[in-house]
NULUMNU-375687 format. One record per residue (C-alpha): x, y, z; residue number from 1; residue in three letters; chain. Coordinates in nm, 2 decimals, padded with zeros to 4 digits. Example, Ala and Ser with C-alpha at 12.3 -4.5 7.8 and 13.67 -1.06 7.14 Angstrom:
// NULUMNU-375687
[[01.23, -00.45, 00.78], 1, Ala, A]
[[01.37, -00.11, 00.71], 2, Ser, A]
This chain:
// NULUMNU-375687
[[08.03, 01.58, -03.92], 1, Unk, A]
[[07.71, 01.41, -03.82], 2, Unk, A]
[[07.40, 01.59, -03.67], 3, Unk, A]
[[07.20, 01.41, -03.41], 4, Unk, A]
[[06.87, 01.56, -03.30], 5, Unk, A]
[[06.75, 01.42, -02.96], 6, Unk, A]
[[06.37, 01.45, -02.94], 7, Unk, A]
[[06.20, 01.55, -02.62], 8, Unk, A]
[[05.97, 01.31, -02.44], 9, Unk, A]
[[05.67, 01.47, -02.28], 10, Unk, A]
[[05.56, 01.33, -01.94], 11, Unk, A]
[[05.24, 01.47, -01.79], 12, Unk, A]
[[05.28, 01.47, -01.42], 13, Unk, A]
[[04.96, 01.57, -01.23], 14, Unk, A]
[[04.94, 01.75, -00.89], 15, Unk, A]
[[04.60, 01.74, -00.72], 16, Unk, A]
[[04.55, 02.02, -00.47], 17, Unk, A]
[[04.31, 01.94, -00.19], 18, Unk, A]
[[04.14, 02.16, 00.07], 19, Unk, A]
[[03.91, 02.08, 00.36], 20, Unk, A]
[[03.77, 02.17, 00.70], 21, Unk, A]
[[03.83, 01.97, 01.02], 22, Unk, A]
[[03.52, 01.84, 01.18], 23, Unk, A]
[[03.67, 01.60, 01.44], 24, Unk, A]
[[03.98, 01.62, 01.66], 25, Unk, A]
[[04.03, 01.33, 01.91], 26, Unk, A]
[[04.31, 01.27, 02.16], 27, Unk, A]
[[04.34, 01.03, 02.45], 28, Unk, A]
[[04.58, 00.85, 02.68], 29, Unk, A]
[[04.72, 01.17, 02.81], 30, Unk, A]
[[04.83, 01.29, 02.47], 31, Unk, A]
[[04.75, 01.64, 02.34], 32, Unk, A]
[[04.83, 01.86, 02.04], 33, Unk, A]
[[04.95, 02.22, 02.05], 34, Unk, A]
[[04.61, 02.38, 02.02], 35, Unk, A]
[[04.64, 02.49, 01.66], 36, Unk, A]
[[04.40, 02.22, 01.53], 37, Unk, A]
[[04.03, 02.26, 01.63], 38, Unk, A]
[[03.70, 02.19, 01.47], 39, Unk, A]
[[03.68, 02.44, 01.18], 40, Unk, A]
[[04.05, 02.44, 01.11], 41, Unk, A]
[[04.15, 02.45, 00.74], 42, Unk, A]
[[04.33, 02.16, 00.58], 43, Unk, A]
[[04.55, 02.20, 00.27], 44, Unk, A]
[[04.72, 01.92, 00.09], 45, Unk, A]
[[04.84, 01.78, -00.24], 46, Unk, A]
[[04.95, 01.47, -00.42], 47, Unk, A]
[[05.16, 01.43, -00.73], 48, Unk, A]
[[05.15, 01.13, -00.96], 49, Unk, A]
[[05.21, 01.01, -01.32], 50, Unk, A]
[[04.89, 00.90, -01.48], 51, Unk, A]
[[05.09, 00.65, -01.69], 52, Unk, A]
[[05.21, 00.46, -01.38], 53, Unk, A]
[[05.14, 00.08, -01.42], 54, Unk, A]
[[04.87, -00.08, -01.21], 55, Unk, A]
[[05.02, -00.29, -00.92], 56, Unk, A]
[[04.69, -00.48, -00.88], 57, Unk, A]
[[04.58, -00.73, -01.14], 58, Unk, A]
[[04.22, -00.70, -01.04], 59, Unk, A]
[[03.99, -00.53, -01.29], 60, Unk, A]
[[03.79, -00.37, -01.01], 61, Unk, A]
[[04.07, -00.21, -00.80], 62, Unk, A]
[[04.36, -00.02, -00.94], 63, Unk, A]
[[04.66, 00.03, -00.71], 64, Unk, A]
[[04.92, 00.29, -00.80], 65, Unk, A]
[[05.23, 00.43, -00.63], 66, Unk, A]
[[05.23, 00.81, -00.63], 67, Unk, A]
[[05.53, 01.05, -00.64], 68, Unk, A]
[[05.45, 01.26, -00.33], 69, Unk, A]
[[05.18, 01.34, -00.08], 70, Unk, A]
[[05.14, 01.60, 00.19], 71, Unk, A]
[[04.87, 01.75, 00.42], 72, Unk, A]
[[04.89, 02.05, 00.65], 73, Unk, A]
[[04.65, 02.13, 00.94], 74, Unk, A]
[[04.73, 02.40, 01.19], 75, Unk, A]
[[05.10, 02.37, 01.28], 76, Unk, A]
[[05.12, 02.01, 01.17], 77, Unk, A]
[[05.24, 01.89, 00.83], 78, Unk, A]
[[05.20, 01.52, 00.74], 79, Unk, A]
[[05.40, 01.35, 00.47], 80, Unk, A]
[[05.51, 01.00, 00.36], 81, Unk, A]
[[05.74, 00.82, 00.60], 82, Unk, A]
[[06.04, 00.72, 00.40], 83, Unk, A]
[[06.14, 00.46, 00.66], 84, Unk, A]
[[05.82, 00.27, 00.59], 85, Unk, A]
[[05.82, -00.04, 00.37], 86, Unk, A]
[[05.50, 00.08, 00.22], 87, Unk, A]
[[05.48, 00.34, -00.06], 88, Unk, A]
[[05.21, 00.61, -00.09], 89, Unk, A]
[[04.93, 00.47, -00.31], 90, Unk, A]
[[04.63, 00.58, -00.51], 91, Unk, A]
[[04.35, 00.33, -00.51], 92, Unk, A]
[[04.08, 00.34, -00.78], 93, Unk, A]
[[03.76, 00.14, -00.72], 94, Unk, A]
[[03.50, 00.05, -00.98], 95, Unk, A]
[[03.28, -00.15, -00.74], 96, Unk, A]
[[03.15, 00.09, -00.48], 97, Unk, A]
[[03.32, 00.34, -00.71], 98, Unk, A]
[[03.57, 00.59, -00.56], 99, Unk, A]
[[03.92, 00.69, -00.50], 100, Unk, A]
[[04.15, 00.68, -00.19], 101, Unk, A]
[[04.50, 00.82, -00.14], 102, Unk, A]
[[04.69, 00.69, 00.16], 103, Unk, A]
[[05.03, 00.64, 00.31], 104, Unk, A]
[[05.22, 00.55, 00.63], 105, Unk, A]
[[05.30, 00.90, 00.76], 106, Unk, A]
[[05.54, 01.11, 00.96], 107, Unk, A]
[[05.47, 01.47, 01.07], 108, Unk, A]
[[05.64, 01.79, 01.16], 109, Unk, A]
[[05.49, 01.94, 01.48], 110, Unk, A]
[[05.48, 01.90, 01.86], 111, Unk, A]
[[05.27, 01.66, 02.06], 112, Unk, A]
[[05.25, 01.64, 02.44], 113, Unk, A]
[[05.21, 01.35, 02.67], 114, Unk, A]
[[05.10, 01.44, 03.02], 115, Unk, A]
[[05.20, 01.80, 02.94], 116, Unk, A]
[[05.55, 01.72, 02.82], 117, Unk, A]
[[05.67, 01.75, 02.46], 118, Unk, A]
[[05.74, 01.40, 02.33], 119, Unk, A]
[[05.91, 01.23, 02.04], 120, Unk, A]
[[05.70, 00.91, 02.01], 121, Unk, A]
[[05.77, 00.59, 01.83], 122, Unk, A]
[[05.42, 00.55, 01.68], 123, Unk, A]
[[05.28, 00.20, 01.63], 124, Unk, A]
[[05.02, 00.33, 01.39], 125, Unk, A]
[[05.08, 00.64, 01.17], 126, Unk, A]
[[04.84, 00.68, 00.88], 127, Unk, A]
[[04.76, 00.97, 00.64], 128, Unk, A]
[[04.45, 00.95, 00.42], 129, Unk, A]
[[04.46, 01.26, 00.21], 130, Unk, A]
[[04.14, 01.17, 00.04], 131, Unk, A]
[[03.87, 00.91, 00.05], 132, Unk, A]
[[03.60, 00.98, -00.22], 133, Unk, A]
[[03.29, 00.77, -00.29], 134, Unk, A]
[[03.01, 00.80, -00.54], 135, Unk, A]
[[02.69, 00.61, -00.60], 136, Unk, A]
[[02.73, 00.62, -00.98], 137, Unk, A]
[[02.98, 00.41, -01.17], 138, Unk, A]
[[02.96, 00.63, -01.47], 139, Unk, A]
[[03.22, 00.87, -01.32], 140, Unk, A]
[[03.47, 00.59, -01.26], 141, Unk, A]
[[03.41, 00.34, -01.54], 142, Unk, A]
[[03.76, 00.17, -01.52], 143, Unk, A]
[[04.03, 00.13, -01.26], 144, Unk, A]
[[04.28, 00.35, -01.44], 145, Unk, A]
[[04.43, 00.65, -01.28], 146, Unk, A]
[[04.24, 00.97, -01.37], 147, Unk, A]
[[04.41, 01.21, -01.60], 148, Unk, A]
[[04.34, 01.58, -01.64], 149, Unk, A]
[[04.04, 01.51, -01.87], 150, Unk, A]
[[03.88, 01.23, -01.67], 151, Unk, A]
[[03.89, 01.37, -01.31], 152, Unk, A]
[[03.52, 01.38, -01.19], 153, Unk, A]
[[03.40, 01.70, -01.03], 154, Unk, A]
[[03.41, 01.69, -00.65], 155, Unk, A]
[[03.03, 01.73, -00.64], 156, Unk, A]
[[02.97, 01.38, -00.78], 157, Unk, A]
[[03.12, 01.23, -00.46], 158, Unk, A]
[[02.87, 01.19, -00.17], 159, Unk, A]
[[03.16, 01.08, 00.05], 160, Unk, A]
[[03.46, 01.30, 00.06], 161, Unk, A]
[[03.68, 01.27, 00.37], 162, Unk, A]
[[04.04, 01.31, 00.49], 163, Unk, A]
[[04.20, 01.18, 00.81], 164, Unk, A]
[[04.53, 01.14, 00.99], 165, Unk, A]
[[04.56, 00.89, 01.28], 166, Unk, A]
[[04.86, 00.83, 01.51], 167, Unk, A]
[[04.85, 00.57, 01.79], 168, Unk, A]
[[05.13, 00.51, 02.04], 169, Unk, A]
[[05.01, 00.15, 02.09], 170, Unk, A]
[[04.81, -00.10, 01.89], 171, Unk, A]
[[04.57, -00.08, 02.19], 172, Unk, A]
[[04.37, 00.24, 02.15], 173, Unk, A]
[[04.36, 00.47, 02.45], 174, Unk, A]
[[04.73, 00.47, 02.52], 175, Unk, A]
[[04.83, 00.80, 02.35], 176, Unk, A]
[[04.65, 00.86, 02.03], 177, Unk, A]
[[04.53, 01.14, 01.81], 178, Unk, A]
[[04.30, 01.15, 01.51], 179, Unk, A]
[[04.21, 01.45, 01.29], 180, Unk, A]
[[03.95, 01.42, 01.03], 181, Unk, A]
[[03.72, 01.63, 00.82], 182, Unk, A]
[[03.54, 01.71, 00.49], 183, Unk, A]
[[03.71, 01.78, 00.16], 184, Unk, A]
[[03.58, 02.11, 00.02], 185, Unk, A]
[[03.78, 02.14, -00.31], 186, Unk, A]
[[03.99, 01.93, -00.53], 187, Unk, A]
[[04.19, 02.08, -00.82], 188, Unk, A]
[[04.41, 01.86, -01.06], 189, Unk, A]
[[04.67, 02.06, -01.25], 190, Unk, A]
[[04.96, 01.96, -01.48], 191, Unk, A]
[[05.31, 02.01, -01.33], 192, Unk, A]
[[05.52, 02.27, -01.51], 193, Unk, A]
[[05.84, 02.17, -01.68], 194, Unk, A]
[[05.74, 01.80, -01.73], 195, Unk, A]
[[05.96, 01.76, -02.04], 196, Unk, A]
[[06.21, 01.49, -02.01], 197, Unk, A]
[[06.49, 01.50, -02.26], 198, Unk, A]
[[06.67, 01.19, -02.38], 199, Unk, A]
[[07.04, 01.23, -02.37], 200, Unk, A]
[[07.24, 01.53, -02.26], 201, Unk, A]
[[07.05, 01.79, -02.46], 202, Unk, A]
[[06.79, 01.85, -02.73], 203, Unk, A]
[[07.05, 01.90, -02.99], 204, Unk, A]
[[07.39, 01.73, -03.01], 205, Unk, A]
[[07.66, 01.80, -03.26], 206, Unk, A]
[[07.91, 01.52, -03.30], 207, Unk, A]
[[08.22, 01.59, -03.50], 208, Unk, A]
[[08.45, 01.31, -03.62], 209, Unk, A]
[[08.79, 01.43, -03.70], 210, Unk, A]
[[09.08, 01.24, -03.85], 211, Unk, A]
[[09.42, 01.31, -03.70], 212, Unk, A]
């Protein structure tokens, strides 16, 4: 009989919870939302990422990292990554003009109206910017690495802290568009529960070799 102990591998996955307040809602080209999003509406959102994800950009001044998930809810609308897009949701880290941005090509759940009629539109432009954060001081973002739980700066250090979703029916603006944007009011990074990955089929395996 041989005893094989399979050691656990710990992976710290981080979820960043974001809240904000809408300060601009724009529609044109006969397009309208359902009335649930106005100036002063609350925004809630989150992103999930692995801080050990390799940098996809060789530049020392701009880290570019795929993230696991991204979502934003405003009024009756929820915006998430569009899985049909060739792009992945990404987290950018800038050390020149230091800051963070988290963006993706988006889809949404909710109803839009074109000339008063509910529409399912094939959008030419569909973007979600969950956060765009900028600070004047490079001391808070000294490298282009993803922030972990210990290195996330406090929201107060960012003079620029915005979110935005933008959907355009055409590449020419004014032909059925909506844009929702606002100010981020809180940002809370937390570790995901149950982020233990086990190698093999269990943490303890008993293997018995019997002769017949």
